[in-house]
SEDRENMAR-353276 format. One line per 8 residues: number of its first residue (from 1); their letters; for each residue x, y, z of C-alpha. Coordinates in steps of 0.05 Angstrom, whole numbers, plus 5000, padded with zeros to 4 digits. Layout:
BEGIN
NUM> a> X,Y,Z | ... .
//
This chain:
BEGIN
1> mdfrkpti> 5377,4722,4905 | 5302,4734,4900 | 5294,4799,4939 | 5226,4831,4948 | 5218,4898,4980 | 5175,4897,5043 | 5106,4915,5020 | 5046,4935,5062 .
9> avighkns> 4976,4940,5036 | 4927,4983,5076 | 4858,4957,5057 | 4789,4980,5077 | 4725,5012,5052 | 4717,5087,5040 | 4725,5129,5104 | 4753,5072,5145 .
17> gkttvvei> 4820,5103,5162 | 4865,5079,5106 | 4900,5146,5092 | 4910,5157,5168 | 4944,5090,5174 | 4987,5104,5112 | 5009,5171,5142 | 5026,5137,5209 .
25> aikelikk> 5067,5084,5173 | 5105,5134,5130 | 5123,5179,5187 | 5146,5122,5232 | 5187,5086,5179 | 5220,5151,5156 | 5240,5163,5230 | 5276,5096,5228 .
33> gyriatak> 5313,5116,5164 | 5273,5078,5111 | 5256,5108,5044 | 5183,5100,5030 | 5143,5096,4964 | 5068,5094,4963 | 5016,5077,4912 | 4941,5093,4917 .
41> hahkrdfs> 4891,5051,4880 | 4839,5092,4841 | 4774,5054,4844 | 4740,5087,4785 | 4746,5038,4728 | 4765,5087,4673 | 4805,5134,4718 | 4862,5171,4684 .
49> idtagkdt> 4906,5227,4710 | 4915,5247,4639 | 4864,5289,4602 | 4839,5274,4533 | 4862,5326,4482 | 4919,5354,4526 | 4991,5351,4502 | 5012,5291,4546 .
57> wrhsvaga> 4951,5252,4523 | 4968,5267,4451 | 5040,5244,4462 | 5013,5179,4490 | 4962,5169,4433 | 5019,5179,4384 | 5055,5120,4417 | 5101,5148,4471 .
65> dpvaivse> 5102,5106,4534 | 5121,5130,4586 | 5105,5204,4582 | 5134,5251,4634 | 5104,5317,4657 | 5159,5361,4686 | 5152,5426,4726 | 5201,5462,4772 .
73> keiallik> 5175,5426,4833 | 5155,5357,4810 | 5156,5303,4756 | 5097,5259,4739 | 5109,5196,4699 | 5050,5168,4660 | 5057,5095,4642 | 4999,5063,4605 .
81> nregsfsl> 4976,4997,4631 | 4961,4964,4566 | 4955,4894,4595 | 4899,4917,4641 | 4927,4883,4703 | 4969,4907,4761 | 5037,4878,4776 | 5072,4889,4844 .
89> dflsqlmq> 5138,4869,4811 | 5131,4924,4758 | 5113,4975,4811 | 5173,4954,4853 | 5218,4965,4793 | 5191,5035,4784 | 5202,5051,4858 | 5274,5026,4860 .
97> radviile> 5297,5082,4907 | 5248,5060,4962 | 5263,5011,5016 | 5190,4997,5032 | 5126,5002,4989 | 5060,5021,5021 | 4997,5010,4981 | 4931,5042,4997 .
105> gfssvfls> 4871,5002,4972 | 4884,4946,4922 | 4840,4899,4963 | 4822,4857,4903 | 4895,4847,4884 | 4929,4835,4952 | 4881,4797,4996 | 4911,4731,4973 .
113> ddhvgkif> 4984,4753,4964 | 5026,4718,5017 | 5084,4767,5009 | 5046,4829,5025 | 5032,4848,5097 | 4961,4873,5109 | 4932,4926,5152 | 4856,4925,5150 .
121> cirnlqey> 4816,4987,5168 | 4747,4967,5190 | 4683,5000,5211 | 4646,4941,5240 | 4649,4868,5262 | 4623,4844,5194 | 4682,4875,5157 | 4730,4845,5210 .
129> daykkvsk> 4701,4775,5200 | 4699,4782,5124 | 4772,4805,5117 | 4797,4754,5167 | 4762,4698,5128 | 4790,4715,5058 | 4859,4744,5074 | 4921,4702,5062 .
137> geiiafcs> 4991,4718,5087 | 5009,4762,5146 | 4959,4808,5177 | 4998,4864,5212 | 4935,4894,5245 | 4861,4909,5244 | 4847,4983,5258 | 4784,5024,5268 .
145> hsfiygyq> 4768,5097,5282 | 4729,5076,5343 | 4725,5018,5393 | 4684,4960,5362 | 4646,4922,5416 | 4652,4847,5415 | 4727,4840,5406 | 4784,4855,5453 .
153> htqilvle> 4821,4921,5444 | 4885,4883,5426 | 4854,4850,5365 | 4827,4914,5335 | 4870,4976,5345 | 4833,5042,5354 | 4864,5097,5311 | 4881,5149,5363 .
161> epyqiltk> 4947,5174,5388 | 4994,5147,5411 | 5000,5095,5355 | 5053,5054,5392 | 5022,4985,5381 | 5008,4998,5307 | 5077,5027,5293 | 5112,4969,5331 .
169> rildfvek> 5074,4919,5288 | 5092,4956,5224 | 5165,4961,5243 | 5167,4887,5265 | 5138,4866,5197 | 5187,4909,5157 | 5248,4885,5196 | 5226,4813,5190 .
177> efdignkd> 5217,4821,5115 | 5287,4851,5108 | 5315,4792,5148 | 5280,4743,5103 | 5300,4778,5039 | 5373,4787,5058 | 5387,4714,5077 | 5431,4675,5031 .
185> pe> 5403,4611,5004 | 5433,4550,5036 .
//
């Protein structure tokens, strides 16, 4: 059986509401009993959470992969991406305990992935039109911090409480993906 975890990519430009949408999705899915894992895309090309010269960096330079940083309250696992490309399958394997994966950012990776549901956070009509034109696969919703004139309210959800329409669309997508993933091949 080829089972993929339901995966949602929340895509948009800086300050468009992505983190707000991720928080809404996490809280609602947890209420329904799902275990959630998230990944945030760091846009800076040479970004590293590791610091040159520090012990974990030295472990990695010596050849260790992965390297874990452990404290009383948390564990961080550093895995070097030596191939230079992102793989959803690899991330899914790392996040085995999760039922659903929510990605923040990653627009260059997931716009054309048919298996990833997309929530677009937009600031204007141009962004709406651009994302609608290039996106493949299921679009869960378009969201904005404020009402965007020119489109009906039902097409672009305004990010203000209550979030009933957005959370219903998220839950519908996740439940549909579980139904698809759990069907036996005929």
